[in-house]
N, C-alpha and C positions, 0 to 999 in steps of 0.2 A: 445364589440364584435370585434372591430378592433384590440385591444391589444391581444386578444386570437389568432387571425389569424396570427399576426406578430410573436407571441411566437411560434406557430406551425411551421411556415416557417423557423425561425431561428433554431429551434431544428432539423428540417429535414436537413438543411444545415450543421449543426455541425456533425450530425450522418454521413452524406455522406462524409464530409471531413475526419472524423476519420476513416471511412471504407477504403477510398482511401489511407490514410497514412499507415494503418495497412497492406495493401496489398503490399506495397513496402519497409516497414521497416524491419530491422533485427529482428530476433525472440527475442533476449535478450532485446533489446531496446523497442520493442512493448509490451513485457510482463511487463516491469516496468511502461510504460505509461498507459497501461490498468489497472494496479493495482491502480494507482493514480486516474485515471478517475472514476473508480468504487467507490472509497472512497468518492470522491467529489460528485458524483451523489447520493450516499446514504445519505450524510449529507443534500444535497439539497432536496431530497425527504422527509426527516423528517421535514425540515423547511416548505415546502409547505403543508404538512399534518397538522402541527400545525397552520399555517396561515389559512387554510380552516376551521379547527375546530373552531377557534376563530371567524371567519367571520359568521358562521352559528349558533351563540348562539341564543336560543329561545328568542323571545320578541324583537329582533332587526331587524326584516324584514321590508322592505319598503312596504307601502300600497299606491296604486294608484287607484283612482276612476275617471273615465272619461266617458263622453258621455252617461249618464244614461237617462232613459226616465222620464216621468212625474209620479207623485204619488198623488192620492187623497184618503183621509181617512175620513170616517164618524164615529165620536165617538172614534177615536183613534189617532194615530200619523202617519205622512207620512214622508218618508225618501228617498231622491234621492242622498244623499251624503254618509258620513261615520259616524257611531256611534261606539264609543269604549271607552276604559279607557285610561286615561292619565298615562304616566309612561314609564319607559324603555327608550330606545333611538330609537324607531321606528319613521320613518318619514312618515307623511301622506300627500299625494298630492291629492287635489280634484280640478277638472276643468271641465267645460262644462257640468254641471249637469242639469237635467230637473227641472221643477217647482214642488213644493210640496204645497198642501193645505190640511188642516185638521181642525177639530173642536178642537182637542187637540193640539199637537205640530207638527210643520213642520220643516224639516231640508233639506237644499240643499247644505250644505257645510260640514264642519267637526265638529261634536259634541262630545266633550270629557268629560267623567265623572270625 
């Protein structure tokens, strides 16, 4: 979250500086600089789009289970943690789960198939 705010502030400062410079620059020089800045911004936008697409590949999301309540099951299974399949590169974090008791199986952590 902090990195996002810093990026936003830096972007605003760059835009403000460029706007100020364009206001006092000669037309021919400002035109050349604007062309170069547009090309650089376009390449950066494509790079950010590819980076975002690769980051959001399905099956790679993080899972966090925290502060769950207690679970009691009669004749079945009780789960206060996480149950899922192993595989992919998803990270699972389980902490401060409630107690679980069952006649079948009970899980208070991470149970991966």
